C-alpha positions in Angstrom: -9.2 -9.0 -149.7 -11.3 -9.2 -146.5 -14.2 -6.7 -146.1 -13.7 -4.1 -143.4 -16.1 -4.7 -140.5 -17.8 -2.0 -138.5 -16.7 -1.9 -134.9 -19.2 -3.6 -132.5 -19.8 -1.4 -129.4 -20.0 -3.4 -126.2 -23.4 -3.2 -124.7 -22.5 -2.7 -121.0 -20.4 0.5 -121.5 -23.0 2.0 -123.8 -25.8 1.3 -121.3 -23.7 2.8 -118.6 -23.2 5.9 -120.7 -27.0 6.1 -121.1 -27.6 5.8 -117.4 -25.1 8.5 -116.7 -26.8 10.8 -119.1 -30.2 10.0 -117.6 -29.0 10.7 -114.1 -27.6 14.1 -115.3 -31.0 14.9 -116.8 -32.8 14.2 -113.5 -31.5 17.5 -112.1 -32.6 19.4 -115.1 -36.1 18.0 -115.5 -38.5 20.6 -116.8 -35.9 22.9 -118.2 -37.0 24.6 -121.4 -36.0 27.2 -123.9 -36.9 30.0 -121.5 -34.5 28.9 -118.8 -30.8 27.9 -119.3 -30.1 24.3 -118.2 -27.0 22.4 -117.4 -25.5 20.1 -120.0 -24.2 16.8 -118.9 -21.8 15.2 -121.3 -20.3 11.7 -121.2 -17.7 10.0 -123.3 -19.4 7.4 -125.5 -16.6 6.8 -127.8 -17.2 9.4 -130.5 -14.4 9.4 -133.1 -12.7 12.7 -133.8 -14.0 14.3 -137.0 -10.5 15.3 -138.1 -11.7 18.8 -138.7 -10.1 21.5 -136.6 -10.0 25.3 -136.9 -7.0 26.7 -138.6 -4.3 28.1 -136.3 -5.0 31.7 -135.3 -8.7 31.6 -136.2 -11.2 32.4 -133.4 -14.7 31.1 -134.0 -17.3 33.9 -133.7 -20.8 33.2 -132.5 -23.5 35.6 -133.8 -25.9 36.6 -131.0 -29.4 35.2 -131.4 -31.7 37.9 -130.2 -35.5 37.6 -130.0 -37.0 41.1 -130.4 -40.4 42.3 -129.2 -41.8 45.6 -130.5 -44.6 47.6 -128.8 -46.4 50.5 -130.4 -49.3 52.5 -129.0 -51.6 54.7 -131.1 -54.2 57.3 -130.2 -57.1 57.7 -132.7 -60.7 58.9 -132.9 -62.9 56.2 -131.5 -64.7 55.7 -134.8 -61.5 55.1 -136.7 -59.8 52.5 -134.5 -61.4 49.4 -136.1 -60.8 50.8 -139.6 -57.1 51.5 -139.0 -56.7 48.1 -137.2 -58.2 46.3 -140.2 -55.9 48.2 -142.6 -52.8 47.3 -140.7 -53.8 43.7 -140.6 -54.4 43.8 -144.3 -51.0 45.4 -144.9 -49.5 42.5 -143.0 -51.3 39.9 -145.1 -50.1 41.5 -148.3 -46.5 40.9 -147.2 -47.1 37.1 -147.3 -46.7 34.5 -144.5 -42.9 34.5 -145.0 -42.7 38.2 -143.9 -45.7 38.9 -141.7 -48.4 36.9 -139.9 -51.4 38.1 -137.9 -51.5 36.3 -134.5 -54.4 38.0 -132.7 -56.7 41.0 -133.1 -59.2 42.5 -130.7 -61.5 45.6 -130.7 -63.5 47.0 -127.8 -66.0 49.7 -128.8 -67.1 51.5 -125.6 -69.7 54.2 -125.1 -69.6 57.6 -126.7 -65.9 58.5 -127.4 -64.3 55.5 -125.7 -62.8 52.7 -127.7 -59.7 50.5 -127.6 -58.1 47.6 -129.5 -55.0 45.5 -129.9 -53.2 43.7 -132.7 -50.4 41.2 -132.5 -48.2 40.4 -135.5 -45.2 38.2 -136.1 -42.8 40.0 -138.5 -39.6 38.7 -140.1 -36.8 40.1 -138.0 -34.9 41.9 -140.8 -38.1 43.7 -141.8 -39.5 44.5 -138.4 -38.3 48.1 -137.9 -39.2 49.2 -141.4 -42.6 47.6 -141.1 -43.2 49.5 -137.8 -42.6 52.8 -139.7 -45.1 51.7 -142.4 -47.7 51.1 -139.7 -47.1 54.5 -138.1 -47.5 56.2 -141.4 -50.8 54.4 -142.0 -52.0 55.7 -138.6 -50.9 59.3 -139.2 -52.7 59.2 -142.5 -56.0 58.5 -140.7 -55.6 61.4 -138.2 -54.0 59.4 -135.4 -50.7 59.7 -133.5 -48.2 57.2 -132.2 -47.9 58.0 -128.5 -45.6 55.2 -127.4 -43.0 52.7 -128.6 -40.6 50.2 -127.0 -38.2 47.5 -128.2 -37.2 44.6 -126.0 -34.6 41.9 -126.8 -33.9 38.6 -125.2 -30.6 36.9 -126.0 -31.3 33.2 -126.7 -27.7 32.4 -127.8 -26.8 30.3 -124.8 -30.1 28.4 -124.8 -29.7 27.6 -128.6 -26.1 26.5 -128.2 -26.9 24.3 -125.2 -29.9 22.7 -126.8 -28.0 22.1 -130.0 -25.2 20.4 -128.0 -27.8 18.3 -126.1 -29.4 17.3 -129.4 -26.1 16.2 -130.9 -25.2 14.1 -127.8 -28.6 12.4 -127.8 -28.4 11.5 -131.5 -25.0 10.1 -131.0 -26.1 8.0 -128.0 -29.2 6.8 -130.0 -26.9 5.6 -132.8 -24.7 3.7 -130.4 -27.7 2.0 -128.8 -29.3 1.1 -132.2 -26.0 -0.4 -133.3 -25.8 -2.5 -130.2 -29.4 -3.7 -130.7 -28.5 -4.6 -134.3 -25.6 -6.8 -133.3 -27.7 -8.6 -130.6 -24.7 -8.8 -128.3 -25.6 -9.1 -124.7 -28.0 -10.7 -122.3 -31.8 -10.4 -122.6 -32.0 -8.0 -119.7 -29.4 -5.8 -121.3 -31.1 -5.8 -124.7 -34.4 -4.9 -123.0 -32.7 -2.0 -121.2 -31.2 -0.9 -124.5 -34.6 -0.8 -126.1 -35.9 1.3 -123.3 -32.9 3.6 -123.6 -33.6 4.1 -127.3 -37.2 5.1 -126.5 -36.1 7.5 -123.8 -33.4 9.1 -126.0 -35.9 9.5 -128.9 -38.3 11.3 -126.5 -35.5 13.6 -125.4 -34.5 14.2 -129.1 -38.1 15.2 -130.0 -38.3 17.5 -127.0 -35.0 19.2 -127.8 -35.9 19.6 -131.5 -39.2 21.2 -130.4 -37.4 23.7 -128.1 -34.8 24.5 -130.8 -37.5 25.1 -133.4 -39.4 27.4 -131.0 -36.4 29.5 -130.1 -35.3 29.7 -133.7 -38.8 30.9 -134.6 -38.6 33.6 -132.0 -35.3 34.8 -133.5 -36.5 34.7 -137.1 -39.9 36.4 -136.4 -40.1 39.4 -134.1 -43.3 39.8 -132.1 -45.1 43.2 -132.7 -47.8 44.3 -130.2 -50.0 47.2 -131.3 -52.5 48.9 -129.0 -55.1 51.5 -129.8 -56.9 54.0 -127.5 -59.3 56.7 -128.3 -58.8 60.3 -127.4 -59.0 61.2 -123.6 -62.1 62.9 -122.2 -60.1 66.1 -121.6 -59.8 66.5 -125.4 -63.6 66.4 -125.9 -64.0 70.1 -125.4 -66.8 71.9 -123.6 -69.2 69.0 -123.8 -66.8 66.5 -122.2 -67.6 67.1 -118.5 -71.3 67.3 -119.3 -71.2 63.9 -121.0 -69.3 62.5 -118.1 -71.8 63.8 -115.6 -74.8 62.4 -117.6 -73.0 59.1 -118.0 -72.5 58.9 -114.2 -75.9 60.2 -113.2 -77.3 56.8 -112.4 -74.3 56.2 -110.2 -74.7 59.5 -108.4 -78.5 58.9 -107.7 -77.8 55.4 -106.5 -75.1 56.7 -104.1 -77.5 59.3 -102.7 -80.4 56.8 -102.2 -78.0 54.4 -100.6 -76.8 57.0 -98.2 -80.4 57.9 -97.2 -81.2 54.3 -96.5 -78.2 53.9 -94.3 -79.0 57.2 -92.5 -82.6 56.1 -91.9 -81.5 52.7 -90.7 -79.2 54.3 -88.1 -81.0 57.6 -87.4 -84.5 56.2 -86.7 -83.5 53.8 -83.8 -81.0 56.4 -82.5 -83.7 59.1 -82.6 -86.1 56.9 -80.6 -83.5 56.2 -78.0 -82.7 60.0 -77.6 -86.4 60.9 -77.5 -87.0 58.2 -74.8 -84.1 59.5 -72.6 -85.4 63.1 -72.9 -89.0 62.1 -72.0 -87.7 60.1 -69.0 -85.6 63.0 -67.7 -88.5 65.4 -68.1 -90.9 63.0 -66.4 -88.6 62.6 -63.4 -88.2 66.4 -63.1 -92.0 66.9 -63.1 -92.4 64.3 -60.3 -89.7 65.9 -58.3 -91.2 69.4 -58.7 -94.7 68.1 -57.7 
């Protein structure tokens, strides 16, 4: 019984398909996960899989939302760094599969002024509950949550488009590799096929990178925490006095600067006025005499 042979794909049609795909990509150069791009599809002889949805069934696509949470806290200046460290430690205790610290910054100013920020990546199903845990930690240290916001970006279309692009490129790469394996065609066509494989592999790597980045944004929500100290108005009777002392050097500098400007303008102007008065008086005396 003769062995079944794999179909040999003619080189010229496959190369023509690759060139059509490349031309379609030229108009979408530089598109990434943040901006939807146009998908160019070509018929490169894909065999039907034989799988079809049952009659009456409508495929449902689950939205892929990338969420960003923002929380703002107000604390005594001396407790900001302590609370910030405790929240970062609480994140570390959850493990890298649930929470990761991305950045942390503290700015300790003068007197009662201080601020800070903390950025976390939290597993999306745990994000809201973890935000409540962070707020409870702040209230336990005498602070208040004074602001919150939730932002969502729908990445469903970008993920679907990138997945379709990736599937098409892999199929085209398989066709080109099969043609190269059979060595059917002229030397120029084989060289062009090898270049096509390299180009398609580059596009596959790029699409995989975009897909992984978008999937990571969906799986892990970004959480931005900011901290500020109490406002000067809450400092009581000594608040305005401290503010005046802090700005004393600025006030003195402004006064001295104004005196210098006044002297630079007033002295020449005074000399001119004195000269005019003297001249008028001298003319009058000569006329009277």
